DRENGU-398324 format. One record per residue: residue number from 1; chain; x, y, z of N, C-alpha, C in turn. Coordinates in nm, 3 decimals. Layout:
N
ATOM     k   c      n_px      n_py      n_pz     ca_px     ca_py     ca_pz      c_px      c_py      c_pz
ATOM   NUM   A         X         Y         Z         X         Y         Z         X         Y         Z
...
This chain:
83
ATOM     k   c      n_px      n_py      n_pz     ca_px     ca_py     ca_pz      c_px      c_py      c_pz
ATOM     1   A    -2.666    -1.780    -2.387    -2.678    -1.641    -2.427    -2.584    -1.551    -2.347
ATOM     2   A    -2.555    -1.585    -2.227    -2.472    -1.498    -2.145    -2.323    -1.528    -2.159
ATOM     3   A    -2.289    -1.640    -2.223    -2.149    -1.679    -2.233    -2.062    -1.571    -2.298
ATOM     4   A    -2.102    -1.507    -2.409    -2.016    -1.403    -2.467    -1.991    -1.286    -2.371
ATOM     5   A    -2.090    -1.252    -2.292    -2.074    -1.141    -2.198    -1.981    -1.181    -2.085
ATOM     6   A    -1.998    -1.302    -2.035    -1.910    -1.352    -1.930    -1.767    -1.361    -1.982
ATOM     7   A    -1.751    -1.406    -2.105    -1.617    -1.415    -2.164    -1.554    -1.277    -2.180
ATOM     8   A    -1.633    -1.176    -2.213    -1.580    -1.040    -2.223    -1.526    -0.993    -2.088
ATOM     9   A    -1.602    -1.015    -1.983    -1.556    -0.976    -1.850    -1.433    -1.056    -1.807
ATOM    10   A    -1.433    -1.184    -1.840    -1.317    -1.267    -1.807    -1.193    -1.223    -1.885
ATOM    11   A    -1.212    -1.182    -2.009    -1.099    -1.137    -2.091    -1.037    -1.010    -2.034
ATOM    12   A    -1.120    -0.921    -1.984    -1.068    -0.799    -1.921    -0.983    -0.836    -1.800
ATOM    13   A    -1.037    -0.923    -1.716    -0.962    -0.966    -1.598    -0.835    -1.041    -1.633
ATOM    14   A    -0.844    -1.126    -1.734    -0.726    -1.202    -1.774    -0.620    -1.111    -1.836
ATOM    15   A    -0.661    -1.011    -1.910    -0.565    -0.916    -1.966    -0.491    -0.841    -1.858
ATOM    16   A    -0.564    -0.800    -1.756    -0.499    -0.733    -1.643    -0.404    -0.830    -1.573
ATOM    17   A    -0.447    -0.955    -1.557    -0.363    -1.054    -1.489    -0.235    -1.086    -1.565
ATOM    18   A    -0.244    -1.102    -1.696    -0.126    -1.134    -1.776    -0.028    -1.016    -1.776
ATOM    19   A    -0.081    -0.898    -1.794     0.006    -0.780    -1.791     0.073    -0.761    -1.656
ATOM    20   A    -0.003    -0.786    -1.550     0.051    -0.773    -1.416     0.158    -0.878    -1.389
ATOM    21   A     0.134    -1.000    -1.435     0.233    -1.107    -1.415     0.364    -1.072    -1.483
ATOM    22   A     0.356    -1.017    -1.603     0.476    -0.976    -1.674     0.548    -0.864    -1.600
ATOM    23   A     0.473    -0.766    -1.556     0.529    -0.653    -1.483     0.597    -0.700    -1.355
ATOM    24   A     0.529    -0.784    -1.280     0.583    -0.832    -1.154     0.708    -0.916    -1.176
ATOM    25   A     0.705    -1.005    -1.274     0.821    -1.092    -1.296     0.944    -1.012    -1.338
ATOM    26   A     0.924    -0.908    -1.420     1.038    -0.825    -1.459     1.098    -0.753    -1.339
ATOM    27   A     1.014    -0.703    -1.252     1.064    -0.629    -1.136     1.124    -0.723    -1.031
ATOM    28   A     1.066    -0.841    -1.015     1.124    -0.936    -0.920     1.260    -0.985    -0.966
ATOM    29   A     1.274    -1.009    -1.096     1.404    -1.055    -1.146     1.510    -0.946    -1.137
ATOM    30   A     1.467    -0.821    -1.137     1.562    -0.710    -1.121     1.587    -0.678    -0.974
ATOM    31   A     1.520    -0.751    -0.885     1.539    -0.727    -0.742     1.461    -0.609    -0.689
ATOM    32   A     1.366    -0.559    -0.765     1.285    -0.443    -0.725     1.154    -0.493    -0.662
ATOM    33   A     1.164    -0.540    -0.539     1.050    -0.602    -0.473     0.939    -0.503    -0.440
ATOM    34   A     0.974    -0.384    -0.401     0.874    -0.283    -0.369     0.793    -0.245    -0.492
ATOM    35   A     0.861    -0.229    -0.606     0.791    -0.193    -0.729     0.700    -0.308    -0.775
ATOM    36   A     0.744    -0.431    -0.758     0.661    -0.547    -0.792     0.537    -0.550    -0.703
ATOM    37   A     0.555    -0.521    -0.576     0.442    -0.517    -0.483     0.344    -0.406    -0.520
ATOM    38   A     0.396    -0.292    -0.558     0.310    -0.182    -0.601     0.229    -0.219    -0.725
ATOM    39   A     0.294    -0.287    -0.818     0.225    -0.329    -0.940     0.112    -0.427    -0.911
ATOM    40   A     0.138    -0.521    -0.820     0.034    -0.617    -0.782    -0.083    -0.547    -0.713
ATOM    41   A    -0.052    -0.455    -0.625    -0.157    -0.381    -0.554    -0.240    -0.297    -0.650
ATOM    42   A    -0.174    -0.234    -0.744    -0.245    -0.152    -0.842    -0.337    -0.238    -0.928
ATOM    43   A    -0.289    -0.353    -0.971    -0.372    -0.441    -1.054    -0.494    -0.489    -0.978
ATOM    44   A    -0.476    -0.526    -0.853    -0.590    -0.569    -0.773    -0.688    -0.455    -0.751
ATOM    45   A    -0.636    -0.336    -0.731    -0.724    -0.221    -0.709    -0.797    -0.179    -0.835
ATOM    46   A    -0.744    -0.210    -0.952    -0.808    -0.171    -1.078    -0.900    -0.276    -1.136
ATOM    47   A    -0.876    -0.403    -1.108    -0.951    -0.510    -1.172    -1.102    -0.502    -1.142
ATOM    48   A    -1.139    -0.490    -1.019    -1.280    -0.486    -0.983    -1.350    -0.361    -1.038
ATOM    49   A    -1.295    -0.241    -1.022    -1.364    -0.125    -1.078    -1.379    -0.130    -1.230
ATOM    50   A    -1.279    -0.182    -1.299    -1.289    -0.192    -1.445    -1.401    -0.287    -1.483
ATOM    51   A    -1.409    -0.402    -1.417    -1.517    -0.496    -1.447    -1.653    -0.437    -1.411
ATOM    52   A    -1.660    -0.361    -1.303    -1.787    -0.296    -1.267    -1.830    -0.194    -1.371
ATOM    53   A    -1.735    -0.118    -1.424    -1.767    -0.019    -1.527    -1.814    -0.088    -1.655
ATOM    54   A    -1.747    -0.194    -1.695    -1.788    -0.268    -1.815    -1.926    -0.328    -1.794
ATOM    55   A    -1.952    -0.383    -1.677    -2.083    -0.440    -1.647    -2.191    -0.332    -1.649
ATOM    56   A    -2.164    -0.219    -1.588    -2.261    -0.109    -1.587    -2.288    -0.056    -1.727
ATOM    57   A    -2.187    -0.061    -1.813    -2.207    -0.014    -1.950    -2.289    -0.115    -2.031
ATOM    58   A    -2.277    -0.243    -2.000    -2.349    -0.345    -2.076    -2.493    -0.363    -2.031
ATOM    59   A    -2.521    -0.346    -1.904    -2.655    -0.375    -1.852    -2.768    -0.298    -1.921
ATOM    60   A    -2.755    -0.167    -1.945    -2.866    -0.096    -2.009    -2.897    -0.145    -2.151
ATOM    61   A    -2.799    -0.198    -2.220    -2.820    -0.241    -2.358    -2.825    -0.392    -2.372
ATOM    62   A    -2.858    -0.461    -2.264    -2.855    -0.606    -2.264    -2.955    -0.667    -2.362
ATOM    63   A    -3.074    -0.610    -2.369    -3.175    -0.663    -2.462    -3.125    -0.653    -2.606
ATOM    64   A    -3.063    -0.542    -2.641    -3.008    -0.526    -2.776    -2.892    -0.620    -2.803
ATOM    65   A    -2.810    -0.640    -2.702    -2.698    -0.734    -2.717    -2.751    -0.875    -2.740
ATOM    66   A    -2.850    -0.915    -2.660    -2.907    -1.047    -2.679    -2.973    -1.060    -2.815
ATOM    67   A    -3.040    -0.956    -2.862    -3.103    -0.961    -2.995    -2.998    -0.979    -3.103
ATOM    68   A    -2.883    -0.917    -3.087    -2.774    -0.931    -3.184    -2.719    -1.073    -3.186
ATOM    69   A    -2.720    -1.140    -3.072    -2.669    -1.276    -3.064    -2.763    -1.377    -3.127
ATOM    70   A    -2.886    -1.338    -3.158    -2.979    -1.422    -3.232    -3.047    -1.531    -3.152
ATOM    71   A    -3.110    -1.498    -3.041    -3.178    -1.602    -2.964    -3.313    -1.638    -3.025
ATOM    72   A    -3.366    -1.751    -2.984    -3.503    -1.785    -3.023    -3.597    -1.705    -2.933
ATOM    73   A    -3.720    -1.685    -2.976    -3.814    -1.606    -2.894    -3.838    -1.664    -2.754
ATOM    74   A    -3.825    -1.793    -2.740    -3.848    -1.852    -2.608    -3.729    -1.835    -2.514
ATOM    75   A    -3.611    -1.814    -2.569    -3.490    -1.804    -2.486    -3.469    -1.662    -2.435
ATOM    76   A    -3.512    -1.561    -2.507    -3.486    -1.422    -2.469    -3.535    -1.389    -2.328
ATOM    77   A    -3.660    -1.420    -2.292    -3.703    -1.386    -2.154    -3.622    -1.459    -2.047
ATOM    78   A    -3.586    -1.583    -2.076    -3.509    -1.660    -1.978    -3.368    -1.599    -1.964
ATOM    79   A    -3.308    -1.560    -2.075    -3.175    -1.500    -2.072    -3.178    -1.366    -1.997
ATOM    80   A    -3.281    -1.289    -2.017    -3.291    -1.160    -1.947    -3.314    -1.181    -1.798
ATOM    81   A    -3.389    -1.286    -1.762    -3.409    -1.316    -1.620    -3.281    -1.365    -1.556
ATOM    82   A    -3.198    -1.434    -1.632    -3.073    -1.490    -1.580    -2.972    -1.385    -1.544
ATOM    83   A    -2.977    -1.271    -1.611    -2.878    -1.166    -1.587    -2.873    -1.135    -1.442
């Protein structure tokens, strides 16, 4: 039940990582080491807060999200406890 939510958070982090890798590689190949370093620092500084905001937005509506995913009645309490 939690896999779609975990995948959503992982996708956000992976999107930041892929974009950052592209940004860094372009600047490193151009010899702009300071700009590449700034891009890496910015990505690291943004990744955790973005995931925290997404998590905080999902937590209040977790029961509704789980209901949408179609659990059996016996799985819902266990899934909510797992969060």
